[in-house]
N, C-alpha and C positions, 0 to 999 in steps of 0.2 A: 603408488598410489594416486594421490595427486599431482601429477606431474607439471611442475610450473614452467613456465617458458624461456625463452631465450630471455637476460637483462632486455631492456627497451627503456625508451623513453616514457613508456605509458606501465611499464611493470618493473617492480625491484620487490626482493624480499630484504625484511629489515631485519636485522637479528639483534633480538632482545636477552636480558640476563636469562628468562623461562624460555624462550626459544625463537621462532622466524615469525611473522606476522608477515603476510604475502599482501602487497598493495599494489590496486590497479588505478594508478593516477598518472597525469601530464606535469611536465616539470613545475611549473606553475602550481597545480594545484596539490601536488606532492610538498612544494616548498612552504607553503601558508599553513600545513597541519598542524603542527606547533606539537610541545612535548609533551602535552596532557592525551594526546590523542594515543600516545604510545605508550605513555605509563597506564593507561586504562588497558593495554593489549597484555602489557606485562603479566598485569593479575590477572587475566582472561586467561593466560597461558598457563597459570599457575592450578588451572584446575586439574583434578586427575585424568589422564588417560587421552587427551584432546591430541587428535591427532592433524587437525590443520585450522590453519585461522587467517580469517582475510580481511581485507579492509577495500571498500569501491571508492571511487573518486569523491562521490558525495559525505565522504565519512564527516564525522563530527561530535561532538562530546554529548553524552547522556549518562542516564546515571546508573554505574555500576557496568555499564558496556557500552562503548559509542556505535550510535547509530550509524548504518552502513558495515556492520558485522556478520561475516560469515564465518560460523564456529561448528567442526566435525567431529563425532566419537564415532566408533566401531559400535553397531547396537547394542552387542554382547556386553560389552563392557562401558557403555553411554552414562552420561553424567546429562542431568535437566537443569536449566537455569530460566529461572521466569525474570532474570536480570536481563539476558542476552536477548529473551522474547521481549521484552517488554512490555511497558502497562499496557499499553493500548493493544491487547491480543486479537488479531486479525486483522488490525488497520492495512487496508489495501484499496486498490482499484478496479473501478467498474467502466467499460465504453459502451456506449450504446451507438447504434449505426442510426440514421434517421434519412427519410428519403427528401429532404429540403436539400436545396441549392443556398448556401451564404448570402445570393444576392437576394433573395427573397427573404430575406430580414435584415436587406441592409441599414433601413429608417432607424436611426436610435430611438426612436419615439416605440416604432414595434417591438424592439429590443426591452425598452424598461419596461413594456407591457407584460411582455414574457415575465421578465425576472417577478414584475408583482407576481404574477397568477401563481407560482413556483413558491416564494414565500407562503401564500393562502394555501398550499398543498400541502406544504413541507415547512412545519414549524425552525425558525432558525435559533431561537432565544436557548439559552443554555438548558434553561428548567424549565421549557416548554413541553405539554402533552402531546405526542403524536396523533395523528387519525387514524389509528390502527386499533381502536379500544377491543374490536371482534377478536380479533386475533390471543392466543393461547402461548404466553411465555414459554410453555414448557416445552409447547409441540415445537418450536424454533428452536431452543436450544438441545433437545433431544434430535430432532431430527433435519435441520436447516431446511433450505428450500422447499424439502418434501413435507415438512410442516405447515406450510403456508396452505391455507385454503383456495379453492379452484379459482376463485373470482381474482386473488390476486396473481396467479399465474395461468391466465386464459391459454396462452399458447401453448401448452404442457400436452393439452388434449387434441392439438393440429401437428402430427408429427412432422409433416412435411413442412411446416415454418416454426418449429418450435426450437426454441436457441436459450430460453430462460435455463432448463436443465442438464443442457449439453453442453454450452459454450463458456463452461468457469470452469475453475480449476479444481474444484471439489463443491459439488452441491449436497455431501453430508459427509460429516465424521461421524463414526462411529467410536464408541465408549462407554466404559461401565456408568451407567446411569444412576448408581448407586448413591457415587461420588456428588451430584447435586444437591442432597440430603445436608451436606456442608455449609450450605450459605443460607444466612436468614431468611425469614419471610419480607422484612423492608426491600432485601437488595432483589428479589423477583419483583416487586412491586414498583420499582425505579424502574427496572430494565424494562419491564412493560410498556410503563409510561414513553419509553424511549427508542422503542420499534419506530423506525421511517425516520430518525430526524438525524440531522449533519453533525451535532456538537461543535466545539468553537475549534480553536487554534487556526491550523494549517489546513483544517476538511475545507472541501468546497464542493458544487455543483458548478461546470461551467460548459458554456455552449462552444464551438471552439469549429472552423473550418480548414478543413484538409487540405494539405499541400503532398502529393506522393512523391517519393523519392523514386528518381528515373530506373536504377539499379533495380530497385526491387518493384518494378508494376506489376509484374506477375503475381507476386506474390498479393500486393497492394487488391488488386482486380479478385482475385481468389478470395480474398477477407470479405469482398461487397465494397470497398473503398473505391471514392470517383474524387478527382479533383474539385475542391470548393465545395465539399459534401460537408454540412452540419453535425458532425456527433457531439453526444454528450459525455462529459469525463466527470465521474465521480468519486471522491475520498473519501473515506470516512471508517470506521471501526465497528467495536463491539460495545461502546459507550458505559456504562456505569456496570454490565455486569463483568467485563473484561477488567474493568477496574478494582472490581472486588475480589475477583480472583488472585487477580495479582496481590491484593493486599494480605487476602488471608493466605492463600500458600506461600506467598514471602515468608510470613512469621513462621508457618510451620516447617518449609524448608531450612531457616535458620537455625530452629530449635535442633533439626536432624546435623547440621552442620556442627554445634556445640556437643553434641552429641556423641559425633565421630572424628573430633579433634580437625574439622579442616574450616580453612578460613586464607585470607591473602589480606594485604593492607588496606584494602578497601573494605571496611561491612557492608558495604550498599550493595556488592556483589554476592548473590546469595545461588546455591546450586546446590545440590544431591544426588544420588543414582538413582537410575530409573525406575530401578527394583526395588528401593526404599518406599515406605508408606508415604511418604512426603510425595517421592519422587511420582510415584503411580497415581497419587489423588491429582497432582498437577498437571499431569500429563492429559488424564480425564477430564478435568474442568477448563483448561486450555482448549482443548477439543470444541468444549462446550461453547465456548466464548466462540471460537471458529465458526461454528454453525450459525451464531446469533451474528457475525458482523456479515457475512454474506446475504443473509435474508434482509440483514437492515441496509445493504446497498441496493439489494433487488426492490425493497421498498418505497427506498427514495427515488429511485428510477420509478416506479410506477406512477407517485405523486408527480413527477417531471412529464411524465410522457400525458397523465389527464391535463394537467395544468396548461402545455403544448396545444393539446386538442382542442381544451376549449380555448383558447386563443385563435388558433389556424385550422380549426376544422377537423372533422373525421378522417379525411385521408392521410392526415399526418400519421407517419409511420416511425415505430422507435424499437429497433430488436438489437437484442444482446449482443454486442462481438467479443467480449472477456471479462473476465470476473478474475482477479486475483488478490492474494494479499503479501505485505511485507513485513510483518511481524509475526513468526511463527516458529513451531519446532515440529519435526516429523522424522519418520525412518523412510530413508530413500535406499532404492537398488542401486548399486554400480559394478559390473564386473561381477555380476554373481554373489555380490556380499551385500550386507544390508548396515546402512550406514546411519547415524542419528544424526538428523542435522538442524543448526539453527539459521535462518535469519531475522535480522532484527534492521529493519529499513534498508533492506536485500529482497530484490525482485527474480524469481526464477525464469529464465529464458531459454527453454530448451530449443534446440535446432530442427529443421526437416528431418522427418524420418525418425525419430527420438522414440521409443517405445511406450511413455511416459506421457507421450502428448494424447490430449483427450481424442478422440476418434475423429469431428469434424476438421482436426488441424494435423492428424496423420503426416499428411503430406508436406504441406508449408511449415509445420511450427505453430506453435499457440503465438498470438499478441503478446509480446508483452510492454505493459500499459506504463510510461513515465511522465508524471507531472513534471510541469516547468513550477515559477513564482508566480506571482498573480501580476499581470502586465506581459508576460513572456511566454514563447512556446511550449508545448509539451509534444511528446515524443510518441510515437507506436512502434517497437522494435520487435527483432526476430530473433534468436538466438543462434549462434554458430557453434559446427562439432566443437571447435577450439575453446568452447565453454568450458568443457568438462576439467579442464585445467583447473579451473575455481569453482566446481560444482554446478556450473550452468548458472553461477548468480552474478546479477549484473546491479547496478544504481537503484535508486528507487525516485528519485527525483533530484531538487539542485543542491539541497543540503545546508542548514544556516551558517551564516557566518560571525554573526551575532545575535546576541541574546535581545528578547524584547523591549526591555527596558533599556538598552545601549541604544536600539532603532529609533527608540521612539524620543530620545536624547538627539540624537545624528540626523535623522531624515526627517523632512518639515513637510507638512502639507502638500507645498505647492510641485516640491520634487515628486512624490507619490502619484499627483495628480497628471503629470507630468509623464509618468509612466504608462499612466492609463490614457493618455492621449486625451484628457476632459476637454468636450468642446469641439473637438477635431468631430468628421465625418465617420470616421473609423474607430471614434471611442468605444472602449473596453468599459459596459455597461455593468455597475454594480450594484448589489442594493440596498448599499450605506449611503445616503446623501450627506453623511459628516464623515469622510474619512479618517477622519483624531481615530476615530475608534478603529481602523484597522492597519493602521499607519505601520504596527508592528508586523505586518504581512508584507509590507513593500518588496518588491524586486530589490532593494536594496540591502536586507536580513539574510538574502540567501547567497550562492557562488551563484556562476554562472553556469547556466544549465547546457548553452552550446558546448563550454568547455566540458562540462561532466560527460556529454552524449562521444564528444570528441575522444576523450580517453577510453571509454566504453569500446568504440570501434575501433581505434587504434591498438588496443591489447586485444582485439579478435574476439572480443566477448559475445559480442551482437552487433546485427546493423541497423538501420534508418529504414522501415518501410514509408513511412509518412511523419511530416509533420504538422503540428496542429496549431493554429493560430487562434490566439483567445477573443470570442465576440462579449460575451455577458458570462458575469461571473457573480453565483450566490456563496456568501459567505457565513457562516455560523459566529453568534455572537456570544 
């Protein structure tokens, strides 16, 4: 099935009482993982009929399951786990290409103005109302990007220029819409208010400058990248809707577990057969949350584009490079067989020529979007054929190494400011004047993203197409 590579400094299988977890990480990252990570793997491996489980180098402890997990079942005997998907269903990344060169926004004052305008268009407060009150949330839940009015997807009607509906992992997930009736009216109202909003934590909008990896320059140019190009990276998810789905279905799945006599040492790890009522309901509602998450990132991008046009003028362009998820479960085909694949904090990275690539990226392989932490670089990658051994899963970011509370105790505001080069010509502008409010998102809270990328490349799962240096960041609060 999934043939593991030879042992190397970037890969090792770890034998646990319940089975093997396949770990892709360099020596230093592997040595720092800690016992809890493997305790959680052992619990996950006790779910019936599981066929494969792996960790990416950014793995860290989560609720029920570690972030950085890929877990696979054969479709005919599959289990689905809200714990392995995670609470922020459909959380993922989006990158847009602009026609700007970083030199055009070199002035710190101009970047501050851009950040301020983005804040006006895109609320960053946790309970703020989005600016898209004319949208019907039920249309978004049922139809994803296809549920948005024409004015929010204008390029969809200009096929030669269109990227909004084609340059995405999935523009619409189909499901049994009767499942939507399971969630109460207040959840619908709250989800509607949150369309086009970031949320807090590690979610962000960032302006970045591209540095193409010479070894993959051909791929970069086919994607529309050039050195010094400004790109917009967005990280957000399904907001209140995904949270409500996780809470409701988690309770129902737990009831099914008790009825079937299932369980592990971790009561927070919940799972059920996909052919059970609770399992089917969760899959349906999860897909509705994936639709919400993709549309939410699209609307954030729409707001950013409008803000940049207000500041820079109408010649400003911003087309979709790609949108993908890193918290989800779905059926995938491999070697003529159907598999049910969970990814929690793991990114799909298909290689050139793989039949599952979207049509625009059939030749090159689709972009895999990997964010760094605040103040550090992000990466645009592409999968390699060897990635088949890990179901084409790679990292999803840097991965936390300490909690938010611990970070606030250990990292000073001055250290955080130094990481952002505050006061320097190349300062990374942020929307928070008081850095104390977001010190828990400082680079010191995360693993070294360059080591993460080195592990992925060293394990031959993917290669770097471009490195993206941060210029300005907008964070939620």
